[in-house]
C-alpha positions as CSV (number, residue, x, y, z in Angstrom):
1,M,129.2,146.8,73.0
2,T,131.4,146.4,70.0
3,I,130.5,144.6,66.8
4,E,133.2,144.1,64.2
5,S,135.2,147.0,65.6
6,I,132.2,149.4,65.7
7,D,131.3,150.9,69.0
8,V,127.5,150.4,68.8
9,E,126.6,152.4,71.9
10,A,128.7,155.5,70.8
11,T,127.2,155.3,67.3
12,I,123.6,155.2,68.6
13,K,124.4,158.2,70.9
14,R,125.8,160.2,68.0
15,V,122.7,159.5,65.9
16,K,120.4,160.5,68.7
17,D,122.4,163.8,69.1
18,L,122.2,164.5,65.4
19,I,118.4,163.9,65.4
20,A,118.0,166.2,68.4
21,A,120.1,168.9,66.8
22,E,118.3,168.8,63.4
23,E,115.5,171.4,63.5
24,N,114.1,170.8,60.0
25,L,112.9,167.2,60.6
26,P,109.2,166.7,60.7
27,P,108.0,165.5,64.2
28,A,106.6,162.3,62.8
29,L,109.9,161.4,61.3
30,K,111.7,162.3,64.5
31,V,109.5,160.0,66.6
32,S,109.8,157.2,64.1
33,L,113.6,157.4,64.1
34,E,113.7,157.5,67.9
35,A,111.4,154.4,68.0
36,L,113.8,152.6,65.6
37,L,116.8,153.6,67.7
38,L,115.1,152.3,70.8
39,L,114.3,149.0,69.0
40,V,117.9,148.7,67.8
41,T,119.2,149.4,71.4
42,I,116.9,146.7,72.8
43,L,118.1,144.1,70.2
44,I,121.7,145.0,70.7
45,N,121.4,144.6,74.5
46,R,119.8,141.2,73.9
47,L,122.7,140.1,71.7
48,G,125.0,140.9,74.7
49,L,123.3,138.4,77.0
50,N,124.9,135.1,77.9
51,S,124.8,132.7,80.8
52,K,127.1,134.8,82.9
53,N,125.1,138.0,82.9
54,S,121.5,136.7,82.6
55,S,119.4,133.7,83.5
56,K,120.0,132.0,80.1
57,P,121.3,128.5,80.3
58,P,125.0,127.8,79.3
59,S,123.9,125.7,76.4
60,T,122.6,128.9,74.6
61,D,125.9,130.7,74.8
62,P,127.2,131.3,71.3
63,N,130.5,129.7,70.3
64,R,130.8,127.9,73.6
65,A,133.9,125.7,73.8
66,R,133.0,122.0,73.7
67,K,135.2,119.3,74.9
68,P,136.3,117.1,71.9
69,R,135.0,113.6,72.0
70,V,137.7,111.1,72.7
71,P,137.3,108.2,70.2
72,S,136.9,104.8,71.9
73,G,137.4,102.7,68.8
74,R,133.9,101.3,69.0
75,K,131.1,101.8,66.6
76,P,128.1,103.9,67.9
77,G,125.0,102.0,69.1
78,G,124.5,98.7,70.8
79,Q,127.7,96.7,71.0
80,H,128.2,93.2,69.6
81,G,127.1,90.5,72.1
82,H,124.9,92.9,74.1
83,A,121.6,91.1,75.0
84,G,118.8,93.3,73.9
85,T,115.3,93.2,75.3
86,T,111.9,94.2,73.9
87,L,108.3,94.3,75.1
88,Q,106.4,91.1,74.8
89,Q,102.6,90.7,74.3
90,V,100.7,89.4,77.3
91,A,98.4,86.4,77.0
92,D,95.4,88.0,78.9
93,P,95.0,91.7,78.1
94,D,92.7,93.7,80.4
95,E,90.7,95.1,77.5
96,I,90.2,94.0,73.9
97,K,89.0,96.5,71.3
98,I,88.1,95.2,67.8
99,V,89.0,97.4,64.8
100,E,86.7,96.6,61.9
101,I,87.5,97.1,58.2
102,D,85.3,99.7,56.5
103,R,83.9,97.3,54.0
104,K,82.7,100.1,51.7
105,S,86.3,101.0,51.0
106,L,87.1,97.5,49.7
107,P,86.7,96.4,46.1
108,V,83.6,94.4,45.3
109,D,84.2,90.8,46.1
110,D,83.3,88.0,48.6
111,Y,85.4,88.1,51.7
112,R,85.7,85.7,54.6
113,E,87.1,86.5,58.1
114,I,90.3,84.6,58.7
115,G,91.4,86.1,62.1
116,Y,92.9,89.1,63.6
117,E,96.3,90.9,63.7
118,S,96.9,92.1,67.2
119,R,98.9,94.9,68.7
120,Q,99.0,95.7,72.4
121,V,99.4,99.1,74.1
122,I,100.6,99.1,77.7
123,D,99.4,102.0,79.7
124,I,99.9,102.6,83.5
125,E,96.7,103.8,85.2
126,I,97.1,105.8,88.4
127,C,94.0,106.1,90.4
128,R,93.2,107.4,93.9
129,I,92.4,104.9,96.6
130,V,90.8,106.3,99.7
131,T,90.7,104.1,102.8
132,E,88.4,105.3,105.6
133,W,89.3,104.1,109.1
134,R,86.5,104.0,111.5
135,A,87.3,103.7,115.2
136,E,84.6,102.3,117.3
137,V,83.2,104.6,120.0
138,L,81.5,103.3,123.1
139,E,79.9,105.1,125.9
140,N,79.2,103.7,129.4
141,S,76.2,104.3,131.6
142,K,77.8,107.4,133.2
143,G,78.4,109.0,129.8
144,K,82.1,108.4,129.5
145,R,83.3,107.8,125.9
146,Y,85.9,105.2,124.9
147,V,87.4,105.4,121.4
148,A,89.3,102.5,119.7
149,P,92.9,103.5,118.9
150,F,93.7,104.2,115.2
151,P,96.6,102.2,113.6
152,E,100.0,103.8,113.9
153,G,100.6,106.6,111.5
154,I,96.9,107.6,111.2
155,T,96.8,110.8,113.1
156,R,94.6,113.3,111.1
157,P,91.1,113.4,109.8
158,V,92.4,113.4,106.2
159,Q,96.0,112.7,105.2
160,Y,98.1,111.1,102.5
161,G,99.3,107.6,102.8
162,I,102.9,106.5,103.2
163,G,103.2,105.8,99.5
164,V,102.3,109.4,98.4
165,N,104.9,112.1,98.0
166,P,103.1,115.3,99.2
167,S,105.1,117.5,96.9
168,L,103.5,115.7,93.9
169,T,99.9,116.4,95.0
170,A,99.9,120.2,94.7
């Protein structure tokens, strides 16, 4: 790898050779320098990764060429004349929770209740519905059993319904 016309790999190899050839270096210093060179090598190798030689996404490639945006002449955002929509409050919410004022935090005075300010939060609740199908079983005087047929599509003791995607249940 080359950074600003310096061959990094050759430089690291030359430094390793110099450390190995130097006999007067204390062992602790030698080990420390080798550890630092290893760390530098790892970081340099990481710098060389891009989307073509690793599993990194293309959006992380440095200096990637981006297509210039062709101006359309319109201002950004919603265009004039576009009918916008917003959520509306419902008349009969499923649950009403009252938020009371902490009267200790108010200045001393006489207060009267004049109403409420309301805000609504819409959540979607997903719950499991288990339907058990019971097929009637009859037995005649000779011991032969007769079982009512289950509806079409019900073939196992336990199964997902037609509205459930099995890949979402794992």
